[in-house]
Residue frames as qw, qx, qy, qz and C-alpha x, y, z in Angstrom:
[[0.222, 0.890, -0.397, 0.016, -110.58, 211.32, 58.43],
 [0.965, 0.022, -0.139, 0.221, -107.55, 209.07, 58.01],
 [0.183, -0.899, 0.388, -0.093, -104.39, 209.68, 60.07],
 [0.915, 0.155, -0.256, 0.270, -101.02, 207.96, 59.72],
 [0.353, -0.870, 0.344, -0.020, -98.23, 208.28, 62.29],
 [0.928, 0.300, -0.066, 0.211, -94.83, 207.12, 61.10],
 [0.431, -0.744, 0.401, 0.317, -91.24, 207.12, 62.33],
 [0.768, 0.635, -0.070, -0.052, -89.42, 207.20, 58.98],
 [0.862, -0.267, 0.163, 0.398, -85.96, 206.45, 60.45],
 [0.183, -0.721, 0.264, 0.614, -84.46, 209.61, 59.01],
 [0.729, 0.627, -0.073, -0.265, -85.18, 208.29, 55.48],
 [0.174, -0.634, 0.741, 0.139, -82.15, 206.02, 55.83],
 [0.584, 0.067, 0.809, 0.001, -83.90, 202.99, 54.33],
 [0.290, 0.275, 0.734, 0.549, -85.72, 202.33, 51.03],
 [0.137, 0.311, 0.133, -0.931, -87.25, 205.69, 50.07],
 [0.396, -0.008, -0.608, -0.688, -89.30, 204.27, 47.21],
 [0.405, -0.313, -0.858, 0.046, -90.82, 201.74, 49.60],
 [0.100, -0.342, -0.491, 0.795, -91.48, 204.55, 52.09],
 [0.290, 0.187, -0.183, -0.920, -93.39, 206.58, 49.51],
 [0.453, -0.105, -0.774, -0.431, -95.29, 203.49, 48.38],
 [0.285, -0.312, -0.824, 0.379, -96.28, 202.68, 51.97],
 [0.070, 0.363, 0.323, -0.871, -97.65, 206.16, 52.62],
 [0.365, 0.153, -0.403, -0.825, -99.43, 206.44, 49.29],
 [0.393, -0.175, -0.881, -0.198, -101.05, 203.02, 49.80],
 [0.175, -0.395, -0.718, 0.546, -102.37, 204.15, 53.19],
 [0.025, 0.569, 0.434, 0.698, -103.74, 207.38, 51.62],
 [0.301, -0.531, -0.558, 0.562, -103.86, 209.46, 54.82],
 [0.058, 0.914, 0.271, 0.295, -105.46, 212.89, 55.07],
 [0.239, -0.893, 0.330, -0.190, -102.93, 213.75, 57.79],
 [0.871, 0.137, -0.353, 0.312, -99.45, 212.27, 58.21],
 [0.432, -0.863, 0.241, -0.100, -97.54, 212.74, 61.47],
 [0.802, 0.410, -0.340, 0.271, -93.84, 212.05, 60.91],
 [0.600, -0.747, 0.247, 0.142, -91.06, 211.36, 63.39],
 [0.616, -0.321, 0.471, 0.543, -87.39, 211.63, 62.35],
 [0.508, 0.807, 0.267, 0.137, -88.17, 214.02, 59.50],
 [0.573, 0.411, -0.079, 0.705, -85.44, 216.34, 58.13],
 [0.417, -0.870, -0.228, 0.131, -84.20, 218.74, 60.81],
 [0.538, -0.520, 0.218, 0.627, -80.73, 219.88, 59.73],
 [0.133, -0.365, 0.433, 0.813, -79.03, 221.26, 56.58],
 [0.286, 0.032, -0.548, -0.786, -81.59, 222.31, 53.92],
 [0.160, 0.210, 0.899, -0.350, -84.36, 220.92, 56.11],
 [0.459, 0.481, 0.228, -0.712, -87.09, 223.03, 54.44],
 [0.474, 0.437, -0.575, -0.504, -86.25, 221.71, 50.98],
 [0.163, 0.129, -0.978, 0.026, -86.01, 218.15, 52.28],
 [0.297, 0.293, 0.725, -0.548, -89.34, 218.33, 54.12],
 [0.527, 0.508, -0.047, -0.679, -91.00, 219.70, 50.98],
 [0.390, 0.366, -0.777, -0.333, -89.47, 216.91, 48.90],
 [0.054, 0.042, 0.961, -0.267, -90.71, 214.32, 51.39],
 [0.436, 0.424, 0.452, -0.653, -94.22, 215.77, 51.24],
 [0.508, 0.502, -0.370, -0.594, -94.13, 215.75, 47.44],
 [0.192, 0.225, -0.948, -0.119, -93.08, 212.08, 47.41],
 [0.126, 0.259, 0.886, -0.363, -96.20, 211.32, 49.43],
 [0.044, -0.514, -0.613, -0.599, -98.53, 213.56, 47.41],
 [0.374, -0.774, -0.470, 0.201, -99.02, 215.88, 50.40],
 [0.196, 0.770, -0.092, 0.600, -98.03, 219.35, 51.63],
 [0.438, -0.010, -0.583, 0.685, -96.16, 220.58, 54.69],
 [0.354, -0.824, -0.373, -0.239, -98.25, 221.97, 57.54],
 [0.299, -0.872, 0.313, -0.227, -95.60, 222.41, 60.26],
 [0.906, -0.351, 0.196, 0.132, -92.35, 220.96, 61.53],
 [0.693, 0.571, -0.217, 0.384, -88.78, 220.17, 60.60],
 [0.447, 0.284, -0.451, 0.718, -86.02, 222.03, 62.41],
 [0.284, -0.482, 0.206, -0.803, -88.28, 224.12, 64.73],
 [0.835, -0.316, 0.107, -0.437, -89.87, 220.95, 66.15],
 [0.282, -0.550, 0.786, -0.002, -86.67, 218.86, 66.06],
 [0.069, 0.172, -0.931, -0.316, -87.68, 216.44, 63.33],
 [0.303, 0.448, 0.790, -0.288, -91.40, 216.19, 63.99],
 [0.097, 0.117, -0.465, -0.872, -93.45, 217.00, 60.90],
 [0.466, 0.456, 0.651, -0.390, -97.16, 217.25, 60.07],
 [0.020, 0.086, -0.639, -0.764, -98.20, 216.80, 56.45],
 [0.495, 0.417, 0.552, -0.526, -101.72, 217.08, 55.02],
 [0.337, 0.395, 0.686, 0.510, -103.63, 216.66, 51.80],
 [0.039, -0.172, -0.152, -0.973, -105.41, 219.64, 50.29],
 [0.451, -0.544, -0.645, -0.291, -108.64, 218.34, 51.81],
 [0.557, -0.593, -0.407, 0.415, -107.35, 219.59, 55.18],
 [0.139, 0.857, 0.003, 0.497, -107.12, 223.32, 55.85],
 [0.636, -0.204, -0.392, 0.633, -104.37, 224.50, 58.21],
 [0.118, -0.921, -0.256, -0.267, -105.26, 227.59, 60.24],
 [0.237, -0.871, 0.362, -0.231, -102.45, 227.93, 62.77],
 [0.888, 0.097, -0.379, 0.240, -99.23, 226.13, 63.68],
 [0.261, -0.842, 0.398, -0.253, -96.74, 226.12, 66.53],
 [0.758, 0.223, -0.576, 0.209, -93.87, 224.04, 67.90],
 [0.666, -0.712, 0.149, -0.166, -92.48, 222.95, 71.25],
 [0.556, 0.479, -0.614, 0.292, -88.97, 222.14, 72.42],
 [0.822, -0.527, -0.211, 0.037, -88.17, 220.04, 75.46],
 [0.292, -0.874, 0.388, 0.038, -85.24, 220.97, 77.75],
 [0.685, 0.516, -0.508, 0.081, -81.91, 219.66, 76.54],
 [0.837, -0.501, 0.206, 0.075, -80.17, 217.01, 78.60],
 [0.042, 0.780, -0.582, -0.225, -76.40, 217.32, 78.00],
 [0.189, -0.299, 0.918, 0.182, -75.20, 214.54, 75.74],
 [0.420, 0.398, 0.809, -0.097, -78.70, 213.77, 74.44],
 [0.162, 0.375, 0.567, 0.715, -80.68, 214.80, 71.37],
 [0.219, 0.194, 0.239, -0.926, -82.78, 217.95, 71.58],
 [0.014, 0.355, 0.902, 0.245, -86.41, 216.89, 71.07],
 [0.227, 0.164, 0.172, -0.944, -89.78, 218.55, 70.71],
 [0.346, 0.474, 0.802, -0.109, -93.25, 218.51, 69.19],
 [0.029, -0.037, -0.422, -0.905, -95.24, 220.00, 66.31],
 [0.231, 0.505, 0.701, -0.448, -98.83, 221.26, 66.35],
 [0.047, -0.087, -0.498, -0.862, -101.29, 222.29, 63.64],
 [0.382, 0.398, 0.548, -0.628, -104.83, 223.60, 64.09],
 [0.017, 0.025, -0.777, -0.629, -106.80, 222.28, 61.13],
 [0.590, 0.284, 0.413, -0.633, -110.30, 221.78, 59.77],
 [0.089, 0.064, 0.874, 0.473, -112.08, 219.57, 57.25],
 [0.163, 0.660, 0.726, -0.104, -115.46, 220.08, 55.60],
 [0.621, 0.077, 0.470, -0.623, -118.04, 221.28, 55.03],
 [0.463, 0.204, 0.851, 0.138, -119.92, 218.43, 53.40],
 [0.106, 0.256, 0.591, 0.757, -121.71, 219.10, 50.09],
 [0.232, -0.727, -0.609, -0.217, -124.88, 219.99, 52.01],
 [0.007, 0.746, -0.127, 0.653, -123.01, 222.72, 53.90],
 [0.711, -0.640, 0.145, -0.252, -122.78, 220.86, 57.22],
 [0.978, -0.096, -0.044, 0.179, -120.10, 218.84, 58.95],
 [0.339, 0.746, -0.380, 0.429, -117.16, 221.22, 59.31],
 [0.842, -0.483, -0.163, 0.175, -114.81, 219.86, 61.96],
 [0.166, 0.841, -0.382, 0.346, -111.96, 221.76, 63.60],
 [0.928, -0.344, -0.047, 0.133, -109.18, 219.95, 65.46],
 [0.064, -0.859, 0.508, 0.023, -105.51, 220.05, 66.43],
 [0.943, 0.191, -0.229, 0.145, -102.90, 217.58, 65.20],
 [0.323, -0.827, 0.456, -0.061, -99.86, 217.01, 67.41],
 [0.925, 0.242, -0.262, 0.129, -96.74, 214.94, 66.83],
 [0.278, -0.818, 0.482, -0.149, -93.74, 214.07, 69.00],
 [0.845, 0.218, -0.459, 0.167, -90.84, 211.65, 69.41],
 [0.575, -0.782, 0.183, -0.153, -89.74, 211.04, 73.00],
 [0.012, 0.727, -0.683, 0.061, -86.26, 210.17, 74.22],
 [0.810, 0.101, -0.577, -0.018, -84.73, 206.70, 74.21],
 [0.230, 0.266, -0.678, 0.646, -83.36, 207.49, 77.69],
 [0.461, -0.542, -0.696, -0.098, -85.76, 206.16, 80.37],
 [0.372, -0.440, -0.401, 0.712, -84.51, 208.77, 82.82],
 [0.027, -0.164, 0.158, 0.973, -85.21, 211.68, 80.45],
 [0.135, -0.284, -0.770, -0.555, -88.41, 210.40, 78.82],
 [0.191, -0.623, -0.737, 0.182, -91.01, 210.86, 81.62],
 [0.113, -0.576, -0.156, 0.795, -90.35, 214.60, 81.92],
 [0.072, 0.118, -0.546, -0.826, -90.78, 215.01, 78.16],
 [0.180, -0.406, -0.863, -0.241, -94.01, 213.01, 78.33],
 [0.165, -0.646, -0.560, 0.492, -95.33, 215.28, 81.08],
 [0.027, -0.447, 0.137, 0.884, -94.51, 218.40, 79.06],
 [0.125, -0.075, -0.745, -0.651, -96.18, 216.95, 75.96],
 [0.198, -0.526, -0.827, -0.011, -99.32, 215.95, 77.87],
 [0.128, -0.607, -0.346, 0.704, -99.50, 219.37, 79.53],
 [0.049, 0.280, -0.370, -0.884, -99.29, 221.10, 76.14],
 [0.204, -0.239, -0.829, -0.463, -101.95, 218.82, 74.65],
 [0.210, -0.554, -0.748, 0.300, -104.14, 219.33, 77.71],
 [0.059, -0.504, -0.152, 0.848, -104.08, 223.07, 77.16],
 [0.109, 0.000, -0.605, -0.788, -105.73, 222.75, 73.73],
 [0.494, 0.194, 0.450, -0.718, -109.49, 223.28, 73.77],
 [0.698, 0.349, -0.338, -0.526, -110.19, 221.73, 70.37],
 [0.977, -0.066, 0.195, -0.057, -110.24, 217.94, 69.89],
 [0.067, -0.751, 0.631, 0.181, -106.67, 216.69, 69.63],
 [0.974, 0.216, -0.059, 0.018, -105.12, 213.93, 67.52],
 [0.261, -0.796, 0.543, 0.049, -101.67, 212.98, 68.80],
 [0.945, 0.269, -0.168, 0.081, -99.28, 210.72, 66.89],
 [0.209, -0.832, 0.498, -0.126, -96.04, 209.79, 68.61],
 [0.781, 0.164, -0.554, 0.237, -93.13, 207.44, 68.89],
 [0.548, -0.786, 0.071, -0.276, -93.04, 207.25, 72.69],
 [0.431, 0.462, -0.716, 0.296, -90.01, 204.95, 72.97],
 [0.313, -0.172, 0.734, -0.577, -92.04, 203.34, 75.75],
 [0.246, -0.187, -0.910, -0.278, -94.55, 200.52, 75.91],
 [0.524, -0.543, -0.296, -0.586, -98.16, 200.55, 77.15],
 [0.782, -0.552, -0.279, 0.068, -98.12, 200.71, 80.93],
 [0.627, 0.059, -0.181, 0.755, -94.72, 202.42, 81.03],
 [0.209, -0.616, -0.354, 0.673, -94.44, 205.76, 82.86],
 [0.000, -0.275, 0.304, 0.912, -94.07, 207.91, 79.75],
 [0.172, -0.269, -0.799, -0.509, -96.85, 206.07, 77.93],
 [0.242, -0.612, -0.721, 0.217, -99.20, 206.44, 80.91],
 [0.148, -0.515, -0.156, 0.829, -98.41, 210.14, 81.24],
 [0.095, 0.126, -0.485, -0.860, -99.19, 210.86, 77.59],
 [0.248, -0.293, -0.846, -0.369, -102.26, 208.61, 77.43],
 [0.069, -0.372, -0.684, 0.623, -103.91, 210.06, 80.55],
 [0.294, 0.575, 0.313, -0.697, -107.37, 211.32, 79.56],
 [0.382, 0.471, -0.486, -0.629, -106.94, 210.39, 75.89],
 [0.921, 0.155, 0.260, -0.246, -108.20, 207.43, 73.86],
 [0.291, -0.412, 0.780, 0.370, -105.61, 204.97, 72.58],
 [0.629, 0.363, -0.284, -0.625, -106.82, 204.26, 69.04],
 [0.380, 0.232, -0.891, -0.085, -105.45, 200.71, 69.11],
 [0.082, 0.111, 0.858, -0.495, -107.30, 199.88, 72.31],
 [0.485, 0.337, 0.214, -0.778, -110.51, 201.51, 71.06],
 [0.670, 0.376, -0.424, -0.480, -110.39, 199.32, 67.94],
 [0.899, -0.247, 0.339, -0.129, -109.43, 196.21, 69.95],
 [0.840, 0.477, -0.135, 0.218, -106.12, 195.94, 68.08],
 [0.296, -0.876, 0.372, -0.079, -103.59, 196.64, 70.80],
 [0.858, -0.202, 0.428, 0.200, -101.83, 193.41, 69.83],
 [0.681, 0.668, 0.092, 0.285, -100.56, 195.03, 66.62],
 [0.608, -0.592, 0.106, 0.517, -96.89, 195.76, 67.38],
 [0.384, 0.922, 0.009, -0.045, -94.75, 198.38, 65.61],
 [0.176, 0.819, -0.533, 0.116, -91.06, 197.81, 66.38],
 [0.080, -0.481, 0.515, 0.705, -88.75, 196.53, 65.03],
 [0.645, 0.388, -0.135, -0.645, -90.37, 196.21, 61.63],
 [0.417, 0.336, -0.817, -0.212, -88.68, 192.93, 60.64],
 [0.519, -0.260, -0.812, 0.058, -90.20, 191.11, 63.62],
 [0.244, -0.615, 0.077, -0.745, -92.25, 193.48, 65.79],
 [0.527, -0.192, -0.748, 0.356, -91.95, 192.84, 69.53],
 [0.165, -0.399, -0.453, 0.780, -93.06, 196.17, 71.01],
 [0.123, 0.808, 0.490, 0.302, -95.76, 198.79, 70.53],
 [0.416, -0.298, -0.129, 0.849, -93.74, 202.01, 70.76],
 [0.029, -0.062, -0.330, -0.942, -95.84, 204.03, 68.31],
 [0.060, 0.527, 0.799, -0.282, -99.38, 205.24, 68.90],
 [0.105, -0.411, -0.298, -0.855, -102.22, 207.49, 67.89],
 [0.111, -0.419, -0.710, 0.555, -104.12, 209.02, 70.80],
 [0.065, -0.479, -0.431, -0.762, -107.30, 211.04, 70.36],
 [0.285, -0.147, 0.331, -0.888, -109.56, 213.29, 72.37],
 [0.250, 0.227, 0.906, -0.257, -112.54, 211.34, 73.79],
 [0.467, 0.572, 0.202, -0.644, -114.80, 213.47, 71.56],
 [0.412, 0.498, -0.614, -0.453, -113.27, 211.75, 68.51],
 [0.907, -0.018, 0.338, -0.251, -114.54, 208.29, 67.61],
 [0.141, -0.455, 0.818, 0.323, -112.11, 205.63, 66.36],
 [0.815, 0.310, -0.046, -0.487, -113.67, 203.88, 63.38],
 [0.972, 0.176, -0.090, 0.127, -110.73, 201.65, 62.49],
 [0.293, -0.817, 0.491, 0.082, -107.06, 201.08, 63.30],
 [0.962, 0.241, -0.009, 0.130, -104.24, 199.17, 61.63],
 [0.366, -0.701, 0.494, 0.362, -100.47, 198.71, 61.54],
 [0.771, 0.583, -0.158, -0.201, -99.66, 198.25, 57.83],
 [0.548, -0.473, 0.667, 0.179, -97.24, 195.32, 57.67],
 [0.803, 0.580, 0.081, -0.106, -96.25, 194.80, 54.04],
 [0.825, 0.124, 0.116, 0.540, -93.15, 194.09, 51.99],
 [0.263, 0.720, 0.030, 0.642, -92.85, 197.84, 51.37],
 [0.431, -0.836, 0.070, -0.334, -93.34, 198.90, 55.01],
 [0.884, -0.391, 0.115, 0.228, -90.68, 196.41, 56.13],
 [0.692, 0.246, 0.124, 0.668, -88.17, 198.00, 53.74],
 [0.096, 0.831, 0.196, 0.512, -89.19, 201.60, 54.39],
 [0.218, -0.735, 0.338, -0.545, -88.15, 202.13, 58.02],
 [0.251, 0.146, -0.889, 0.355, -87.23, 200.37, 61.26],
 [0.323, 0.206, 0.619, -0.686, -90.76, 201.11, 62.55],
 [0.077, 0.453, 0.810, 0.366, -94.10, 200.08, 61.11],
 [0.144, -0.247, -0.047, -0.957, -96.61, 202.93, 60.68],
 [0.091, 0.374, 0.799, -0.463, -99.81, 203.38, 62.68],
 [0.143, -0.218, -0.515, -0.816, -103.04, 204.07, 60.78],
 [0.090, 0.395, 0.741, -0.536, -106.32, 205.31, 62.27],
 [0.093, -0.454, -0.558, -0.688, -109.65, 206.14, 60.68],
 [0.101, -0.274, -0.565, 0.772, -111.39, 208.73, 62.84],
 [0.054, -0.718, -0.579, -0.383, -114.81, 210.35, 63.02],
 [0.231, 0.074, -0.266, 0.933, -114.48, 213.97, 64.13],
 [0.015, 0.669, 0.636, -0.384, -117.11, 215.90, 66.06],
 [0.267, 0.649, 0.355, 0.618, -118.66, 218.74, 64.01],
 [0.276, -0.923, -0.268, -0.002, -118.65, 222.34, 65.09]]
């Protein structure tokens, strides 16, 4: 299964390039940060999904701009959201979750059930670790294999990154591509964006699509992971 995690910068950049970037990646699941979360957010999230050739699973206002989109190959069974405590003067932030499945294969085997999670942590280094701990606690309470896409606003080895990554597999590290940086898109200097997976999920491939379109589409480059899910 192919997963893309993408901070779309509130769609403030080249929207045609954004759609082209996502369609070129052809994900089964797209985890979006900075998706519509205010006036007419449902219509705007649906329009974003349509531009990508996907459908809305969960997110928008209830998850404070985190959004999970899927293709019709993926079945969505249950969804929920999370909100982190508000720090006065800061943005209210949260997370989105969708319990999904893919399969079966034509021979009737290979159904896989999993949970997709997405979040966007604070830019404030004082606020961020507590949000990371809440996110990791929520993910840790899920019994199914988890796929987490996030803009952590932290770098590998930082306190928030370490808190979220604890017990999970960093897809970039698993694919030996941790040198692929994601921000800022015009000349990436940091890896702020990641896909983490349950150890039961195998990382087949990983990439950070760096193209003319992706450099016009957002201030972040997207993160792409090809995963092999455990059956059952």
